[in-house]
N, C-alpha and C positions, 0 to 999 in steps of 0.2 A: 067272057063272064064265067063260063064253066071252068076255064083254066084257073082263074082266081079262086074259085070255090074249092078246087082240088089242091092248089099249091099252098094256100094259107094254113090249112090244118097240118100239112106236112112240115112247114116251117115251124109252127108252134110246137109240134111233137119233137122236132130235132133240138129246139131250145131246151126242152125238158131233159133230154138225154145228155146234152153237153153241160147244162147248168147255166143259170142266168148270170149275166155279167155282174160283178160286184158282190157276189155272195161270199161270205167269210167262213173260215173254219170255226168250229165250235169253240167258244171261249173257255178258258180254264175256270174251274169251280172256285178257285182261290184268287183273291185280288192280290196285286203286287207283282213283283218280278220273281222269276225263278231264282232261288238262292242255292239249292243243292238238290241233286237227284242221285239216289243210291239204288243201283240195281241188285237184284238177287234172283235166285233160280226161278221163282214163280211170279215175280213182278217187280215193281219199282216203288220206292218211297220218295215222294216229291215234297220239297219244302219251299214255300214262297215267303217273301218278305216285303212288307210295305213299310212306311215310315214308323208306325207305332205298333204294328201287328205282325205276327208270324202265323202261317197257315200250313197245314200238311194234309196229304192224302196218300193212301196206298192204292196203287192201280195194278190190276191183274195183267200178266203178260198175255194170257189167253182167256178173255172174258167169255162168259156163256154159262158154264156150269156153276151152280150155287155151291159156295164153300165158305168156311170160316175165315174172316178177314178182320184185321184191326189196324188202327192207327192211333198213336198217342203223341201228345206234344206237351212239353213242360217248360215254362220259363224258369230260369234260375231263381230259387227262393219262392217259387209259386207252386200251385197245385197242378197235377196232371189233368189234362183234358183229353178224353179218349172217345173213340167210336168203335164198337165191336159188334159183330153179328154175322149172319149168313148172307153174303152178297154175291152178285154175279160179275160185277165189274170193278167196283172200288169201295173202299171204306173211307169215310170222311166226307167233307172236310171238317177239320177241327181248327179253331183259331184261338190264339192267346194274345194278351197284351205283351209286347216285347220291346217297348221303347227303352233303349239303353240296357238291354238284358240279353244274356245268352239264352239259347233254347236247346233242348235235346228232343229228338224225334225218334220214334220206334214204329215199325210197321211189320205186319205178318200176314201171310196168306198160306193156308193149309199146312200149318206147322213150321214153315220156313220163315225166319225173321231177320231183320236188319235194324241197326241202330246207328245214329249219326254221332253220338257223343255230343259235347257242348259245342255249338256252332253259333254263327252270327254275333260273335262277341265284339 
C-alpha cells in the first residue's frame, strides 16, 4: 500500500513532463490552408486561403520584445484591411472576402517589410 502511494504521484508527475497523449500543437489563428509564406529578416508574412476568404498574419522571428508590427490584406478591387500596433509576437489576423479574387498582402516588423504582390488568382 505504501509503495502505491509513492509510485502513483511519480507516474502522474512524469506524465506532466512528457505531455499527455493526444495533445495537439496550437492551431493557426487563420482558418484555411497555408497558401504563401514569405520570410524576411525580422519575421514571416503568412497568408492562408479558404474557399471564400483569405487571411494573413505577420509573425516575429524572435518574439518577446514589444515592437511596431503590421499586416495588411487587400482583395483586388476592394479595400485594404490592416492591423498595426506595438506587439510582442504577431500582428493580425486580418481576413477579407476573396472568392474568385486575387489578394495582396504586406507585413512589417520594426521597419523591415515584405509584400506578396497579387497572389491566389
